[in-house]
N, CA, C and O of each residue as an XYZ file, in Angstrom:
560
protein
N     -31.145     10.112    -27.552
C     -29.847      9.245    -26.729
C     -30.166      7.882    -27.156
O     -31.252      7.325    -27.315
N     -28.933      7.469    -27.308
C     -28.907      5.862    -27.778
C     -28.659      5.023    -26.871
O     -27.813      5.482    -26.103
N     -29.000      3.990    -26.590
C     -28.594      3.305    -25.356
C     -28.296      1.783    -26.187
O     -28.973      1.117    -26.970
N     -26.909      1.613    -25.575
C     -26.198      0.331    -26.013
C     -26.758     -0.948    -25.275
O     -26.849     -0.943    -24.048
N     -27.157     -2.114    -26.073
C     -27.042     -3.344    -25.448
C     -26.126     -4.101    -25.245
O     -25.743     -4.868    -26.129
N     -25.566     -4.058    -24.034
C     -24.216     -4.928    -23.607
C     -24.473     -6.324    -24.060
O     -23.399     -6.899    -24.238
N     -25.535     -7.103    -24.317
C     -25.228     -8.111    -24.872
C     -24.973     -8.564    -26.084
O     -24.887     -9.769    -26.324
N     -24.829     -7.649    -26.957
C     -24.379     -7.797    -28.322
C     -22.671     -7.687    -28.508
O     -21.954     -7.919    -29.481
N     -22.401     -7.282    -27.285
C     -20.793     -6.955    -27.021
C     -20.287     -7.814    -26.403
O     -19.100     -7.562    -26.195
N     -20.670     -8.891    -25.925
C     -20.385     -9.976    -25.090
C     -19.177    -10.704    -26.242
O     -19.406    -10.822    -27.446
N     -17.934    -11.123    -25.589
C     -17.044    -11.679    -26.237
C     -17.124    -13.139    -25.414
O     -17.559    -13.375    -24.287
N     -16.574    -13.963    -26.351
C     -16.674    -15.288    -25.678
C     -15.062    -15.626    -25.093
O     -13.976    -15.523    -25.664
N     -15.322    -15.951    -24.086
C     -14.514    -15.862    -23.055
C     -13.956    -17.459    -22.779
O     -12.953    -17.674    -22.099
N     -14.638    -18.368    -23.314
C     -14.273    -20.007    -23.114
C     -12.792    -20.245    -23.143
O     -12.228    -20.716    -22.155
N     -12.041    -19.889    -24.411
C     -10.774    -19.925    -24.438
C      -9.826    -19.873    -23.291
O      -8.808    -20.547    -23.130
N     -10.457    -18.743    -22.340
C      -9.507    -18.247    -21.066
C     -10.232    -18.651    -20.002
O      -9.497    -18.908    -19.048
N     -11.490    -18.826    -19.764
C     -11.872    -19.640    -18.750
C     -11.645    -20.917    -18.375
O     -11.947    -21.846    -19.124
N     -11.027    -21.133    -17.039
C     -11.041    -22.546    -16.618
C     -11.808    -22.897    -15.365
O     -12.024    -21.923    -14.644
N     -12.255    -24.011    -14.951
C     -13.521    -24.330    -14.220
C     -12.715    -25.196    -12.941
O     -11.730    -25.919    -13.091
N     -13.303    -24.954    -11.885
C     -12.968    -25.999    -10.590
C     -14.469    -26.580    -10.123
O     -15.477    -25.878    -10.033
N     -14.405    -27.853     -9.878
C     -15.505    -28.247     -9.328
C     -15.526    -28.537     -7.723
O     -14.514    -28.217     -7.099
N     -16.418    -29.017     -7.146
C     -16.700    -29.163     -5.677
C     -18.066    -29.807     -5.476
O     -18.925    -29.462     -6.287
N     -18.397    -30.637     -4.587
C     -19.429    -31.165     -4.074
C     -20.537    -30.034     -3.848
O     -20.092    -28.972     -3.413
N     -21.768    -30.095     -4.053
C     -22.475    -29.171     -4.246
C     -23.788    -29.615     -2.757
O     -23.899    -30.696     -2.179
N     -24.467    -28.520     -2.561
C     -25.298    -28.637     -1.525
C     -26.770    -28.598     -2.222
O     -27.016    -28.225     -3.369
N     -27.834    -29.156     -1.084
C     -28.932    -28.852     -1.980
C     -29.324    -30.099     -2.238
O     -28.768    -31.130     -1.858
N     -30.533    -29.974     -3.052
C     -31.257    -31.437     -3.568
C     -30.381    -32.329     -4.427
O     -29.413    -31.982     -5.105
N     -30.892    -33.531     -4.276
C     -29.861    -34.382     -5.284
C     -29.845    -35.783     -4.464
O     -29.486    -36.822     -5.018
N     -30.283    -35.740     -3.028
C     -30.195    -37.176     -2.575
C     -28.848    -37.658     -2.252
O     -28.091    -36.815     -1.769
N     -28.454    -38.697     -2.400
C     -27.365    -39.464     -2.173
C     -26.355    -39.131     -2.901
O     -25.182    -39.287     -2.562
N     -26.795    -38.579     -4.104
C     -26.143    -38.117     -5.258
C     -25.007    -37.029     -4.787
O     -23.812    -37.159     -5.052
N     -25.512    -36.048     -4.123
C     -24.741    -34.882     -3.379
C     -23.640    -35.583     -2.906
O     -22.638    -35.239     -3.533
N     -23.400    -36.446     -2.035
C     -22.127    -36.891     -1.690
C     -21.168    -37.354     -2.472
O     -19.988    -37.477     -2.145
N     -21.741    -37.674     -3.726
C     -20.511    -38.532     -4.552
C     -20.178    -37.711     -5.786
O     -19.113    -38.036     -6.310
N     -20.911    -36.620     -6.431
C     -20.749    -36.169     -7.243
C     -20.534    -34.310     -7.242
O     -21.249    -33.448     -6.731
N     -19.410    -34.199     -7.938
C     -18.891    -32.847     -8.041
C     -19.715    -31.992     -9.306
O     -19.337    -31.941    -10.476
N     -21.048    -31.287     -8.682
C     -21.657    -30.339     -9.351
C     -21.404    -29.144     -9.598
O     -21.570    -28.623    -10.701
N     -20.809    -28.365     -8.206
C     -21.041    -27.182     -8.103
C     -19.838    -26.672     -8.889
O     -18.765    -27.091     -8.454
N     -19.786    -26.060     -9.690
C     -18.843    -25.246    -10.656
C     -18.481    -23.728    -10.227
O     -19.315    -22.863     -9.962
N     -16.855    -23.548    -10.205
C     -16.579    -22.012    -10.157
C     -15.920    -21.918    -11.347
O     -15.282    -22.910    -11.702
N     -15.930    -20.710    -12.217
C     -15.486    -20.268    -13.226
C     -14.343    -19.452    -12.956
O     -14.602    -18.513    -12.204
N     -13.207    -19.522    -13.326
C     -12.039    -18.544    -12.985
C     -11.331    -17.933    -14.462
O     -11.024    -18.638    -15.423
N     -11.153    -16.354    -14.360
C     -10.979    -16.012    -15.409
C      -9.629    -15.288    -14.923
O      -9.813    -14.695    -13.860
N      -8.467    -15.193    -15.367
C      -7.360    -14.042    -15.237
C      -7.162    -13.058    -16.006
O      -6.631    -13.072    -17.117
N      -7.624    -12.106    -15.375
C      -7.954    -10.665    -16.438
C      -6.885    -10.201    -16.712
O      -7.035     -9.517    -17.725
N      -5.452    -10.177    -16.240
C      -4.596     -9.376    -16.671
C      -3.976    -10.345    -17.742
O      -3.260     -9.727    -18.530
N      -4.055    -11.718    -17.991
C      -3.675    -12.361    -19.014
C      -4.466    -12.570    -20.356
O      -4.019    -13.224    -21.298
N      -5.663    -11.959    -20.342
C      -6.528    -12.191    -21.361
C      -6.128    -11.234    -22.625
O      -5.737    -10.078    -22.461
N      -6.294    -11.948    -24.107
C      -5.841    -11.292    -25.044
C      -7.033    -10.797    -25.521
O      -6.899    -10.052    -26.492
N      -8.042    -10.963    -25.177
C      -9.175    -10.552    -25.875
C      -9.659     -9.023    -25.588
O     -10.613     -8.522    -26.182
N      -8.886     -8.341    -24.605
C      -9.324     -7.094    -24.162
C      -8.277     -6.275    -24.151
O      -7.185     -6.687    -23.760
N      -8.470     -4.906    -24.611
C      -7.182     -3.682    -24.258
C      -6.938     -3.488    -22.865
O      -7.739     -3.795    -21.982
N      -5.671     -2.906    -22.664
C      -5.583     -2.530    -21.532
C      -6.522     -1.819    -20.681
O      -6.940     -2.162    -19.575
N      -6.810     -0.713    -21.401
C      -8.052     -0.011    -20.771
C      -9.190     -0.791    -20.492
O      -9.858     -0.385    -19.542
N      -9.539     -1.677    -20.996
C     -10.843     -2.333    -20.728
C     -10.498     -3.394    -19.309
O     -11.170     -3.613    -18.301
N      -9.505     -3.775    -19.635
C      -9.160     -4.393    -18.662
C      -8.945     -3.978    -17.114
O      -9.129     -4.651    -16.099
N      -8.506     -2.679    -17.265
C      -8.571     -1.949    -16.154
C     -10.069     -1.525    -15.511
O     -10.319     -1.513    -14.306
N     -10.962     -1.198    -16.540
C     -12.401     -0.888    -16.183
C     -13.010     -2.168    -15.574
O     -13.510     -2.085    -14.452
N     -13.004     -3.230    -16.166
C     -13.160     -4.494    -15.567
C     -12.621     -4.689    -14.193
O     -13.365     -4.865    -13.229
N     -11.272     -4.654    -14.104
C     -10.793     -4.679    -12.502
C     -11.481     -3.698    -11.760
O     -12.112     -4.010    -10.750
N     -11.413     -2.508    -12.183
C     -12.354     -1.386    -11.244
C     -13.237     -1.726    -10.717
O     -13.368     -1.746     -9.493
N     -14.191     -2.132    -11.687
C     -15.799     -2.357    -11.287
C     -16.062     -3.764    -10.913
O     -17.251     -3.978    -10.678
N     -15.512     -4.472    -10.832
C     -15.616     -6.031    -10.472
C     -14.643     -6.439     -9.549
O     -14.378     -7.627     -9.365
N     -13.905     -5.183     -8.750
C     -12.827     -5.405     -7.787
C     -13.412     -6.599     -6.501
O     -12.626     -7.461     -6.109
N     -14.713     -6.528     -5.985
C     -15.086     -7.345     -5.159
C     -15.314     -8.658     -5.597
O     -15.916     -9.357     -4.783
N     -15.012     -9.168     -6.622
C     -15.345    -10.374     -6.866
C     -14.054    -10.847     -7.439
O     -14.066    -11.991     -7.895
N     -12.633     -9.983     -7.514
C     -11.433    -10.565     -7.971
C     -10.820    -10.899     -6.719
O     -10.983    -10.273     -5.672
N      -9.855    -12.274     -6.937
C      -9.478    -12.530     -5.838
C      -7.817    -12.029     -5.751
O      -7.448    -11.202     -6.584
N      -7.120    -12.391     -5.033
C      -5.719    -11.773     -4.746
C      -4.753    -12.158     -6.023
O      -3.883    -11.367     -6.389
N      -4.928    -13.220     -6.574
C      -4.258    -13.729     -7.664
C      -4.612    -13.052     -8.917
O      -3.948    -13.335     -9.914
N      -5.664    -12.109     -9.019
C      -6.053    -11.521     -9.884
C      -7.291    -12.344    -10.765
O      -7.433    -11.960    -11.926
N      -8.064    -13.294    -10.352
C      -9.301    -14.164    -11.026
C     -10.094    -13.496    -10.670
O     -10.194    -12.979     -9.557
N     -10.983    -13.380    -11.828
C     -12.202    -13.172    -11.491
C     -13.155    -14.574    -11.422
O     -13.040    -15.418    -12.310
N     -13.938    -14.725    -10.496
C     -14.422    -15.762     -9.835
C     -16.049    -16.082     -9.818
O     -16.617    -15.647     -8.816
N     -16.690    -16.618    -10.555
C     -18.207    -17.103    -10.541
C     -18.614    -18.380    -10.057
O     -18.040    -19.352    -10.547
N     -19.707    -18.621     -8.980
C     -19.634    -20.039     -8.985
C     -21.343    -20.027     -9.392
O     -22.099    -19.060     -9.487
N     -21.622    -21.525     -9.591
C     -22.883    -21.995     -9.969
C     -23.299    -23.685     -9.395
O     -22.709    -24.757     -9.531
N     -24.367    -23.368     -8.832
C     -24.571    -24.786     -8.145
C     -26.076    -24.950     -8.273
O     -26.678    -25.494     -7.347
N     -26.782    -24.494     -9.424
C     -27.977    -24.097     -9.477
C     -28.902    -25.627     -9.784
O     -29.983    -25.944     -9.287
N     -28.152    -26.314    -10.656
C     -28.839    -27.661    -11.337
C     -28.122    -28.860    -10.493
O     -27.405    -28.673     -9.510
N     -28.422    -30.021    -11.015
C     -27.829    -30.903    -10.327
C     -26.555    -31.474    -11.633
O     -25.691    -32.327    -11.430
N     -26.723    -30.917    -12.590
C     -25.769    -31.291    -13.588
C     -24.547    -30.552    -13.688
O     -24.690    -29.329    -13.690
N     -23.624    -30.903    -13.754
C     -22.354    -30.131    -13.707
C     -21.948    -29.439    -15.001
O     -21.258    -28.421    -14.943
N     -22.328    -29.924    -16.116
C     -22.263    -29.560    -17.515
C     -23.371    -28.103    -17.409
O     -22.956    -26.991    -17.734
N     -24.432    -28.271    -17.037
C     -25.278    -27.019    -16.741
C     -24.848    -26.062    -16.025
O     -24.927    -24.920    -16.478
N     -24.317    -26.284    -14.795
C     -23.649    -25.299    -14.115
C     -22.394    -24.797    -14.637
O     -22.050    -23.681    -14.248
N     -21.627    -25.439    -15.474
C     -20.506    -24.751    -16.261
C     -21.001    -23.669    -17.254
O     -20.526    -22.534    -17.229
N     -22.007    -24.058    -18.165
C     -22.408    -22.976    -18.884
C     -23.340    -21.923    -18.275
O     -23.460    -20.791    -18.742
N     -24.030    -22.408    -17.130
C     -24.354    -21.103    -16.447
C     -23.322    -20.209    -15.974
O     -23.341    -19.019    -16.287
N     -22.478    -20.674    -15.285
C     -21.232    -19.916    -14.544
C     -20.253    -19.415    -15.720
O     -19.284    -18.710    -15.440
N     -20.504    -19.760    -16.912
C     -19.621    -19.133    -17.941
C     -20.617    -17.821    -18.794
O     -20.308    -16.849    -19.483
N     -21.724    -18.316    -18.390
C     -22.703    -17.032    -18.911
C     -22.835    -16.120    -18.109
O     -22.602    -15.027    -18.625
N     -23.164    -16.073    -16.851
C     -22.671    -15.525    -15.643
C     -21.637    -14.459    -15.779
O     -21.920    -13.261    -15.814
N     -20.177    -15.038    -15.871
C     -19.038    -14.439    -16.213
C     -19.206    -13.467    -17.341
O     -19.206    -12.241    -17.225
N     -19.351    -14.169    -18.466
C     -19.459    -13.087    -19.639
C     -20.434    -12.070    -19.515
O     -20.346    -11.061    -20.214
N     -21.540    -12.254    -18.539
C     -22.322    -11.195    -18.584
C     -22.033     -9.816    -17.577
O     -22.427     -8.653    -17.666
N     -21.176    -10.504    -16.607
C     -20.459     -9.515    -15.804
C     -19.539     -8.703    -16.404
O     -19.550     -7.477    -16.294
N     -18.759     -9.321    -17.022
C     -17.738     -8.470    -17.950
C     -18.254     -7.830    -18.804
O     -17.735     -6.714    -18.848
N     -19.291     -8.004    -19.772
C     -19.921     -7.100    -20.611
C     -20.594     -5.939    -19.814
O     -20.303     -4.774    -20.084
N     -21.412     -6.220    -18.919
C     -21.768     -5.255    -17.895
C     -20.929     -4.009    -17.550
O     -21.237     -2.823    -17.671
N     -19.602     -4.661    -17.013
C     -18.672     -3.730    -16.126
C     -17.763     -2.861    -17.460
O     -16.802     -2.147    -17.175
N     -18.146     -3.018    -18.639
C     -17.531     -2.696    -19.764
C     -18.143     -1.294    -20.247
O     -17.540     -0.409    -20.854
N     -19.662     -1.300    -19.781
C     -20.338     -0.133    -20.172
C     -19.973      1.281    -19.430
O     -19.848      1.478    -18.222
N     -19.879      1.940    -20.203
C     -19.326      3.341    -19.643
C     -20.731      4.270    -19.365
O     -21.377      4.534    -20.379
N     -21.143      4.678    -18.331
C     -22.156      5.497    -18.162
C     -22.035      6.923    -18.608
O     -21.052      7.598    -18.302
N     -23.279      7.507    -19.513
C     -23.179      8.367    -20.079
C     -23.387      9.758    -19.201
O     -24.379      9.889    -18.484
N     -22.362     10.795    -19.316
C     -22.640     11.945    -18.424
C     -23.725     12.675    -18.641
O     -24.090     13.070    -19.748
N     -24.450     12.940    -17.257
C     -25.503     13.829    -17.513
C     -25.219     15.156    -17.755
O     -24.348     15.827    -17.202
N     -26.102     15.550    -18.726
C     -25.866     17.271    -18.781
C     -27.054     17.875    -18.130
O     -28.170     17.534    -18.520
N     -26.923     18.723    -17.194
C     -27.898     19.683    -16.379
C     -28.724     20.419    -17.207
O     -28.242     21.183    -18.044
N     -30.049     20.257    -17.050
C     -30.892     21.048    -18.130
C     -31.123     22.424    -17.747
O     -31.315     22.693    -16.561
N     -31.124     23.372    -18.689
C     -31.225     24.832    -18.322
C     -32.679     25.196    -17.913
O     -33.621     24.783    -18.590
N     -32.831     25.815    -17.028
C     -34.210     26.418    -16.660
C     -34.776     27.376    -17.462
O     -34.026     28.308    -17.753
N     -35.968     27.408    -17.929
C     -36.227     28.438    -19.296
C     -36.819     29.467    -18.574
O     -37.302     29.328    -17.451
N     -36.774     30.800    -19.400
C     -36.665     31.923    -18.912
C     -38.667     31.997    -18.451
O     -39.018     32.577    -17.423
N     -39.504     31.457    -19.212
C     -40.633     31.432    -18.259
C     -41.093     30.949    -17.365
O     -42.047     31.439    -16.761
N     -40.399     29.617    -16.991
C     -40.461     28.906    -15.721
C     -39.903     29.951    -14.646
O     -40.450     30.205    -13.573
N     -38.774     30.484    -15.103
C     -38.132     31.412    -13.871
C     -39.063     32.650    -13.549
O     -39.119     33.086    -12.400
N     -39.869     33.269    -14.693
C     -40.649     34.204    -14.297
C     -42.191     33.726    -13.512
O     -42.865     34.334    -12.682
N     -42.371     32.563    -14.080
C     -43.678     31.906    -13.276
C     -43.255     31.821    -11.573
O     -43.996     32.237    -10.682
N     -42.095     31.279    -11.379
C     -41.819     31.039    -10.198
C     -41.704     32.286     -9.588
O     -42.436     32.422     -8.607
N     -41.010     33.224     -9.875
C     -41.199     34.685     -9.101
C     -42.344     35.389     -9.131
O     -42.635     36.213     -8.264
N     -43.101     35.099    -10.175
C     -44.365     35.749    -10.120
C     -45.248     35.269     -8.797
O     -45.709     35.956     -7.886
N     -45.313     33.869     -9.021
C     -45.907     33.136     -7.940
C     -45.561     33.518     -6.513
O     -46.494     33.467     -5.712
N     -43.951     34.023     -5.911
C     -43.515     34.174     -5.141
C     -44.010     35.686     -4.415
O     -44.303     35.920     -3.242
N     -43.968     36.685     -5.736
C     -44.481     37.548     -5.582
C     -45.834     37.929     -4.976
O     -46.026     38.878     -4.215
N     -46.786     37.014     -5.442
C     -48.357     36.854     -4.802
C     -48.389     36.409     -3.639
O     -49.293     36.675     -2.847
N     -47.086     35.434     -3.305
C     -47.378     34.652     -1.848
C     -47.037     36.010     -0.916
O     -47.806     36.329     -0.010
N     -45.829     36.779     -1.209
C     -45.481     37.750     -0.625
C     -46.524     38.755     -0.297
O     -46.807     38.966      0.882
N     -47.091     39.362     -1.227
C     -48.376     40.326     -1.355
C     -49.415     39.677     -0.045
O     -49.653     40.276      1.004
N     -49.863     38.508     -0.371
C     -50.599     37.788      0.720
C     -50.428     37.999      1.974
O     -51.289     38.392      2.760
N     -49.382     37.762      2.191
C     -48.784     37.765      3.680
C     -48.528     39.273      4.134
O     -48.858     39.654      5.257
N     -48.081     39.891      3.442
C     -48.160     41.432      3.593
C     -49.633     41.799      4.089
O     -49.992     41.900      5.262
N     -50.206     41.930      3.238
C     -51.608     42.129      3.457
C     -52.381     41.573      5.043
O     -53.265     42.195      5.633
N     -51.830     40.399      5.440
C     -52.230     39.707      6.812
C     -51.580     40.628      7.948
O     -52.148     40.788      9.028
N     -50.229     41.282      7.606
C     -49.526     41.895      8.731
C     -50.106     43.399      9.112
O     -49.804     43.900     10.196
N     -50.964     44.101      8.156
C     -51.320     45.122      8.281
C     -52.315     45.795      9.843
O     -53.235     45.033     10.140
N     -52.231     46.680     10.492
C     -53.062     46.791     11.430
C     -54.634     47.287     11.058
O     -54.814     48.354     10.470
N     -55.476     46.629     11.356
C     -56.906     46.981     11.177
C     -57.681     48.086     12.363
O     -58.826     48.499     12.184
N     -57.091     48.351     13.210
C     -57.658     49.009     14.150
C     -58.239     50.316     13.729
O     -58.809     51.032     14.552
């Protein structure tokens, strides 16, 4: 069975993503109060030209919890003190989410129980039954 690496199929969404910034909490001292380092990446799925309608539907279904009422998929990043780094992190997170959502799981085929296995099971049941039958007999 061949497993696909989703990272090889990541499409560059940078032309379709737009960013919002806000003040970030956490470390940074007084700088936190002045600079907007938290970044939110937004991507409108329905307007994308990079994916087919089937792929868009798959993305929408799998990432429904992360999509707002307007149809935007959003990801936040406030990991670093740098706005540029947070933009790159948010973009990477968004692309990874999209790539993972496009993976269609392979249907499991139930394995067939072999004849020998069935025979072994039935034989062990027979032996157990005989053992218990021997315990029942009256010894008077």
